[in-house]
C-alpha positions as CSV (number, residue, x, y, z in Angstrom):
1,M,-33.5,11.4,13.9
2,S,-35.0,13.7,16.5
3,T,-37.6,12.4,18.9
4,D,-40.9,14.1,19.5
5,V,-40.9,14.7,23.2
6,T,-44.6,15.5,23.2
7,A,-45.5,12.0,21.9
8,K,-47.6,9.9,24.1
9,S,-45.5,7.8,26.5
10,P,-45.9,4.1,26.4
11,A,-47.9,2.4,29.1
12,P,-45.8,1.3,32.1
13,A,-44.8,-2.4,32.3
14,P,-46.8,-4.6,34.6
15,P,-45.4,-4.9,38.1
16,G,-42.6,-7.3,38.5
17,K,-41.7,-7.2,34.8
18,S,-40.2,-3.8,34.3
19,G,-36.7,-5.1,34.9
20,A,-37.1,-8.0,32.5
21,A,-38.6,-5.7,29.9
22,A,-35.7,-3.3,30.2
23,G,-33.2,-6.1,30.0
24,G,-35.0,-7.5,27.0
25,G,-35.1,-4.1,25.3
26,L,-31.4,-3.6,25.9
27,L,-30.6,-7.0,24.5
28,Q,-32.8,-6.4,21.5
29,L,-31.1,-3.1,20.9
30,M,-27.7,-4.7,20.9
31,L,-28.8,-7.5,18.6
32,D,-30.3,-4.9,16.2
33,G,-27.1,-2.9,16.2
34,M,-25.0,-6.0,15.5
35,R,-27.3,-7.0,12.7
36,R,-27.2,-3.6,11.0
37,N,-23.4,-3.6,11.1
38,M,-22.7,-7.3,10.5
39,R,-21.4,-6.5,7.0
40,Q,-18.9,-4.1,8.5
41,Y,-17.8,-6.0,11.5
42,G,-18.5,-9.6,10.6
43,M,-15.1,-10.3,9.1
44,L,-13.3,-8.5,12.0
45,I,-15.1,-10.9,14.4
46,A,-14.1,-13.8,12.2
47,L,-10.5,-12.7,12.3
48,G,-10.6,-12.6,16.1
49,L,-12.1,-16.1,16.2
50,I,-9.5,-17.4,13.7
51,V,-6.6,-16.0,15.8
52,A,-8.1,-17.5,19.0
53,L,-8.6,-20.9,17.4
54,F,-5.0,-21.1,16.0
55,A,-3.6,-19.7,19.3
56,V,-5.2,-22.7,21.1
57,W,-4.3,-25.3,18.4
58,T,-0.7,-24.2,18.3
59,D,-0.3,-24.0,22.1
60,G,0.2,-20.3,21.9
61,D,3.0,-20.4,19.2
62,L,0.8,-18.2,16.9
63,L,1.0,-15.3,19.4
64,L,4.7,-15.5,20.2
65,P,6.4,-12.1,19.6
66,R,8.8,-13.6,17.0
67,N,5.9,-15.1,15.1
68,I,3.8,-11.9,15.1
69,S,6.8,-10.1,13.7
70,N,7.2,-12.8,11.0
71,L,3.5,-12.6,10.2
72,V,3.8,-8.9,9.5
73,L,6.9,-9.3,7.3
74,Q,5.5,-12.3,5.4
75,N,2.2,-10.6,4.5
76,S,3.2,-7.0,4.1
77,Y,3.4,-7.0,0.3
78,I,0.0,-8.8,0.0
79,L,-1.5,-6.2,2.2
80,I,0.0,-3.4,0.1
81,L,-1.4,-5.0,-3.0
82,A,-4.8,-5.5,-1.3
83,I,-5.2,-1.8,-0.7
84,G,-4.8,-1.0,-4.3
85,M,-6.9,-3.9,-5.4
86,M,-9.7,-2.8,-3.1
87,L,-9.9,0.6,-4.9
88,V,-9.9,-1.2,-8.3
89,I,-12.7,-3.5,-7.2
90,I,-14.7,-0.7,-5.7
91,A,-14.5,1.1,-9.1
92,G,-16.0,-2.0,-10.7
93,H,-12.8,-3.4,-12.3
94,I,-10.2,-6.1,-11.7
95,D,-6.4,-6.3,-12.1
96,L,-4.7,-9.6,-12.9
97,S,-1.3,-8.1,-13.6
98,V,-0.1,-7.0,-10.1
99,G,1.8,-10.2,-9.4
100,S,3.8,-10.0,-12.6
101,L,4.3,-6.3,-12.2
102,T,5.6,-7.0,-8.7
103,A,8.2,-9.4,-10.1
104,F,9.1,-7.0,-12.9
105,V,9.8,-4.1,-10.5
106,G,11.9,-6.4,-8.3
107,A,13.9,-7.4,-11.4
108,F,14.2,-3.7,-12.5
109,A,15.5,-2.8,-9.0
110,A,18.1,-5.6,-9.2
111,V,19.3,-4.5,-12.6
112,L,19.7,-0.9,-11.4
113,T,21.4,-1.5,-8.1
114,V,23.3,-4.7,-8.7
115,Q,24.4,-4.5,-12.3
116,H,24.6,-0.7,-12.8
117,D,25.4,0.4,-9.2
118,I,22.7,3.0,-9.2
119,P,22.2,4.5,-5.7
120,W,19.3,2.8,-4.0
121,P,17.2,5.9,-3.3
122,V,17.4,6.8,-7.0
123,A,16.6,3.2,-7.9
124,V,13.5,3.3,-5.6
125,V,12.2,6.4,-7.3
126,L,12.8,4.9,-10.8
127,C,11.0,1.7,-9.8
128,L,8.0,3.6,-8.5
129,L,7.9,5.6,-11.7
130,A,8.1,2.4,-13.7
131,G,5.1,1.0,-11.8
132,A,3.2,4.3,-12.3
133,L,3.9,4.1,-16.0
134,A,2.8,0.5,-16.3
135,G,-0.4,1.3,-14.4
136,A,-1.1,4.4,-16.4
137,L,-0.7,2.4,-19.7
138,Q,-3.2,-0.2,-18.6
139,G,-5.5,2.5,-17.2
140,Y,-5.4,4.3,-20.6
141,F,-6.5,1.2,-22.5
142,I,-9.3,0.5,-20.0
143,A,-10.6,4.0,-19.4
144,Y,-10.1,5.7,-22.8
145,L,-10.2,2.8,-25.3
146,G,-12.9,0.9,-23.5
147,I,-11.1,-2.5,-23.4
148,P,-12.3,-4.6,-20.4
149,S,-10.0,-4.5,-17.5
150,F,-9.9,-8.3,-17.4
151,I,-8.4,-8.5,-20.9
152,V,-6.0,-5.6,-20.5
153,T,-4.6,-6.8,-17.2
154,L,-4.4,-10.4,-18.4
155,A,-2.3,-9.1,-21.2
156,G,-0.3,-7.2,-18.7
157,M,0.2,-10.2,-16.6
158,L,1.7,-12.1,-19.5
159,T,3.8,-9.2,-20.7
160,F,5.3,-8.2,-17.4
161,R,6.2,-11.8,-16.6
162,G,7.9,-12.1,-20.0
163,V,9.8,-8.9,-19.5
164,T,11.0,-10.1,-16.1
165,E,12.4,-13.2,-17.7
166,I,14.2,-11.1,-20.3
167,L,15.7,-8.7,-17.7
168,L,17.0,-11.5,-15.4
169,E,17.8,-13.9,-18.3
170,G,16.1,-16.6,-16.3
171,Q,18.5,-16.2,-13.3
172,T,18.2,-14.9,-9.8
173,L,19.9,-11.6,-9.3
174,G,21.2,-10.2,-6.0
175,P,22.2,-9.3,-3.3
176,F,20.8,-5.8,-2.8
177,P,22.4,-3.0,-0.9
178,D,22.0,-3.2,2.9
179,S,20.0,0.0,3.1
180,L,17.5,-1.3,0.6
181,K,17.2,-4.7,2.3
182,K,15.9,-2.9,5.4
183,I,12.7,-2.0,3.6
184,G,11.7,-5.7,3.7
185,N,13.6,-7.0,6.7
186,G,14.6,-4.0,8.9
187,F,13.2,-2.8,12.2
188,L,12.9,0.6,13.9
189,P,16.1,1.6,15.8
190,E,16.1,1.4,19.6
191,T,16.1,4.7,21.4
192,G,15.7,5.9,25.0
193,P,16.5,4.2,28.3
194,E,17.1,0.5,28.4
195,T,13.9,-1.3,29.2
196,N,12.4,-4.7,28.6
197,Y,10.5,-3.3,25.6
198,H,11.3,-1.4,22.4
199,N,10.6,2.2,23.4
200,L,9.9,3.7,20.0
201,T,7.5,0.9,19.2
202,L,5.6,1.5,22.5
203,L,5.4,5.2,21.7
204,L,4.1,4.7,18.2
205,G,1.6,2.1,19.5
206,L,0.2,4.6,22.0
207,V,0.0,7.3,19.4
208,L,-1.9,4.9,17.1
209,I,-4.3,3.9,19.8
210,A,-5.1,7.6,20.6
211,F,-5.5,8.4,16.9
212,V,-7.9,5.5,16.3
213,V,-10.0,6.3,19.4
214,L,-10.3,10.0,18.4
215,Q,-11.2,9.0,14.8
216,E,-13.9,6.6,16.0
217,L,-15.3,9.3,18.2
218,R,-15.2,11.9,15.4
219,D,-16.9,9.6,13.0
220,R,-19.6,8.8,15.5
221,K,-20.2,12.5,16.1
222,R,-20.4,13.2,12.4
223,Q,-22.9,10.4,11.9
224,Q,-25.1,11.7,14.7
225,E,-25.0,15.2,13.2
226,F,-26.4,13.9,10.0
227,S,-28.9,11.7,11.7
228,L,-27.3,8.5,10.4
229,D,-27.6,5.1,12.0
230,T,-25.0,4.6,14.7
231,L,-24.0,1.8,17.0
232,P,-25.8,1.8,20.4
233,A,-23.6,3.4,23.0
234,N,-22.9,0.2,24.9
235,I,-21.8,-1.6,21.7
236,F,-19.7,1.4,20.7
237,V,-17.9,1.3,24.0
238,L,-17.3,-2.4,23.6
239,K,-16.0,-1.8,20.1
240,L,-13.5,0.8,21.4
241,V,-12.4,-1.5,24.2
242,A,-11.8,-4.3,21.7
243,I,-9.8,-2.1,19.4
244,V,-7.7,-0.7,22.2
245,A,-7.0,-4.2,23.6
246,A,-6.1,-5.6,20.2
247,L,-3.7,-2.7,19.3
248,L,-2.1,-2.7,22.7
249,T,-1.6,-6.4,22.6
250,V,0.1,-6.2,19.1
251,T,2.2,-3.3,20.3
252,L,3.5,-5.1,23.4
253,L,4.2,-8.3,21.4
254,L,6.2,-6.3,18.8
255,A,8.0,-4.2,21.4
256,S,9.1,-7.3,23.3
257,Y,10.9,-8.7,20.3
258,K,12.8,-6.4,17.9
259,G,10.3,-3.6,17.7
260,A,8.0,-2.6,14.8
261,P,9.3,-3.6,11.3
262,I,9.9,-0.7,8.9
263,V,7.5,-2.2,6.4
264,L,4.7,-2.0,9.1
265,I,5.3,1.7,9.4
266,I,5.0,2.0,5.6
267,L,1.8,-0.1,5.7
268,G,0.4,2.0,8.5
269,L,0.9,5.2,6.6
270,L,-0.8,3.7,3.5
271,V,-3.8,2.6,5.6
272,V,-4.2,6.1,7.2
273,G,-3.6,7.9,3.9
274,Y,-5.9,5.8,1.7
275,G,-8.5,5.5,4.4
276,Y,-8.7,9.3,4.6
277,V,-8.9,9.6,0.8
278,M,-11.7,7.1,0.5
279,R,-13.7,8.5,3.4
280,N,-13.3,12.2,3.0
281,S,-12.0,13.2,-0.5
282,I,-14.0,13.9,-3.6
283,F,-11.8,11.4,-5.5
284,G,-12.7,8.7,-3.1
285,R,-16.4,9.4,-3.4
286,H,-16.1,9.3,-7.2
287,I,-14.5,5.9,-7.0
288,Y,-17.5,4.6,-5.0
289,A,-19.9,6.4,-7.4
290,I,-18.6,4.9,-10.7
291,G,-18.5,1.4,-9.1
292,G,-21.9,1.7,-7.5
293,N,-23.9,3.2,-10.4
294,L,-21.9,4.3,-13.4
295,P,-24.8,5.9,-15.4
296,A,-25.9,7.9,-12.4
297,A,-22.3,9.0,-11.7
298,K,-21.9,10.2,-15.3
299,L,-25.1,12.2,-15.1
300,S,-23.8,13.7,-11.8
301,G,-20.7,15.0,-13.6
302,V,-18.2,12.5,-12.4
303,K,-15.4,12.1,-14.9
304,D,-15.4,8.3,-14.9
305,K,-12.6,7.8,-17.4
306,K,-10.2,10.1,-15.5
307,V,-11.1,8.3,-12.2
308,T,-10.6,4.9,-13.7
309,F,-7.2,6.0,-15.2
310,Y,-5.9,7.2,-11.8
311,V,-7.2,4.1,-10.0
312,F,-5.0,1.9,-12.2
313,L,-2.1,4.3,-12.1
314,N,-2.3,4.1,-8.3
315,M,-2.4,0.3,-8.5
316,G,0.8,0.3,-10.5
317,V,2.6,2.4,-7.9
318,L,1.5,0.1,-5.1
319,A,2.5,-3.0,-7.1
320,A,5.9,-1.4,-7.6
321,L,6.2,-0.7,-3.8
322,A,5.2,-4.3,-3.1
323,G,7.8,-5.5,-5.6
324,L,10.5,-3.5,-3.8
325,V,9.4,-5.0,-0.5
326,V,9.4,-8.5,-1.9
327,A,12.8,-8.2,-3.5
328,A,14.3,-6.5,-0.4
329,R,12.9,-9.3,1.8
330,L,14.3,-12.1,-0.4
331,N,17.5,-10.0,-1.0
332,A,17.3,-11.0,-4.6
333,A,15.1,-10.7,-7.7
334,S,13.7,-13.9,-9.1
335,P,11.8,-14.6,-12.3
336,K,9.3,-16.6,-10.3
337,A,8.6,-13.9,-7.8
338,G,5.0,-12.7,-7.4
339,L,3.3,-15.9,-8.5
340,N,-0.4,-15.8,-7.5
341,Y,0.0,-12.5,-5.7
342,E,-2.9,-11.1,-7.7
343,L,-5.1,-13.9,-6.5
344,E,-4.1,-13.3,-2.9
345,A,-4.8,-9.6,-3.3
346,I,-8.2,-10.2,-4.9
347,A,-9.1,-12.7,-2.3
348,S,-8.1,-10.3,0.5
349,A,-10.4,-7.6,-1.0
350,F,-13.4,-9.8,-1.3
351,I,-12.9,-11.4,2.1
352,G,-12.6,-7.9,3.5
353,G,-16.0,-6.9,2.3
354,A,-15.7,-5.8,-1.4
355,S,-18.6,-6.6,-3.6
356,M,-18.5,-8.2,-7.0
357,S,-20.8,-5.5,-8.4
358,G,-18.5,-2.7,-7.2
359,G,-19.2,0.4,-5.1
360,V,-18.6,-1.4,-1.8
361,G,-15.5,-1.8,0.4
362,T,-13.1,-0.1,2.7
363,V,-9.3,0.1,3.0
364,L,-9.4,-1.3,6.5
365,G,-11.5,-4.2,5.1
366,A,-8.8,-5.1,2.7
367,I,-6.3,-5.2,5.5
368,I,-8.6,-7.4,7.6
369,G,-9.1,-9.7,4.6
370,G,-5.4,-10.0,4.0
371,L,-4.8,-10.7,7.7
372,V,-7.4,-13.5,7.6
373,L,-5.5,-15.2,4.8
374,G,-2.1,-14.4,6.5
375,V,-3.2,-15.9,9.8
376,L,-4.7,-19.0,8.0
377,N,-1.4,-19.5,6.2
378,N,0.8,-19.0,9.3
379,G,-1.4,-21.1,11.6
380,M,-1.6,-23.9,9.1
381,N,2.2,-23.8,8.6
382,L,2.7,-24.0,12.4
383,L,0.4,-27.1,12.4
384,S,2.2,-28.6,9.4
385,V,-0.9,-28.7,7.2
386,G,0.0,-29.6,3.7
387,T,-0.1,-26.9,0.9
388,D,-2.9,-28.9,-0.8
389,W,-5.2,-28.5,2.1
390,Q,-4.1,-25.0,2.7
391,Q,-5.4,-24.1,-0.8
392,V,-8.7,-25.9,-0.2
393,I,-9.2,-24.0,3.1
394,K,-8.4,-20.6,1.7
395,G,-10.7,-21.3,-1.3
396,M,-13.5,-22.1,1.1
397,A,-12.9,-19.0,3.1
398,L,-13.1,-16.9,-0.1
399,L,-16.3,-18.7,-1.1
400,A,-17.8,-18.1,2.3
401,A,-17.0,-14.4,2.2
402,V,-18.6,-13.8,-1.2
403,G,-21.5,-16.0,-0.2
404,F,-22.1,-13.9,2.9
405,D,-22.0,-10.8,0.7
406,V,-24.7,-12.3,-1.6
407,W,-26.8,-13.4,1.3
408,N,-26.5,-10.0,3.0
409,K,-27.7,-8.2,-0.1
410,R,-30.7,-10.5,-0.6
411,K,-31.7,-10.1,3.0
412,S,-31.5,-6.3,2.9
413,G,-33.3,-6.2,-0.4
414,S,-30.5,-4.1,-2.0
């Protein structure tokens, strides 16, 4: 908001206290800025603390280049699912079928490429179309027939799991063509002069850093133009420094091993694309609208049924992509693939800032939530923590995240 320059100036501070008052005012400004943005940045801070703790507890093994690369490969399909699940939850729905759909697409890809020798690019397209069809079918039942998403996707979970068993006849089917395997296990090729780092990964990392900084500056300028609340300048600078440091660290770690995994490039494109759609497109605003206040959205002319239909169609495509990544990484399709993936994706969305009531959440938040779970899994595995305690700890993390959401709403009075 603009400031009235003719307003009466405050009385000067007493002698000897002006410095303290200024310092106190700056500190209060920083605290107020952090408090207003705690919902947005709280889990990012938590992720940093978790990484730091496990780095200490594992004597630095967590941050070894090889382990960082494995962390990306092991969690890529959950992060892909988390993006789609975030959109579903923002729209006020839930999808329990994504784990089974992931397994089904992997089985379908194996049948096409292994049993029928279909070229792998054709198989990839057919698998994505199969995922889109499955998502569209579920979206039709939910949007146009009015059946609750919980019931429809629960039925889908059972159906896709059964069809997977039928396709594979209860057996593991593989191996996949080498080119297809690279989707789940491959790395970018080495180019340029011989150095101690992977040149292409360094270049992409620097491009990403420049893009993120420019995007942050553009968003801040847009917020100021519309007189929206923005972070204080000093906190904003600290935020940029932290982002650049984190991205540069990950870039150097990956570049000192084999370079960036191919699936990381796919994931990066998804984050940028879906982030743009949710922030800047009419479709993205409509998703927030129907999740935040469906009656008001209808009165505003939002075609809620159409939006819901496309949200689930999109979830089906992303589940198919995750299924291809899982199958390529395992180099085989298994009837047991995808077990509990839907729970991991839902947990990632809620930990990343989604609200049970819908209308709240970001694509980046879904990635942060997925990384929190991924780092917890990886760190506890390095510490040889049993799977029983791992489940307990992840459950407590989910409960804490949702509890924070409830507490934040009550405090803000929303």
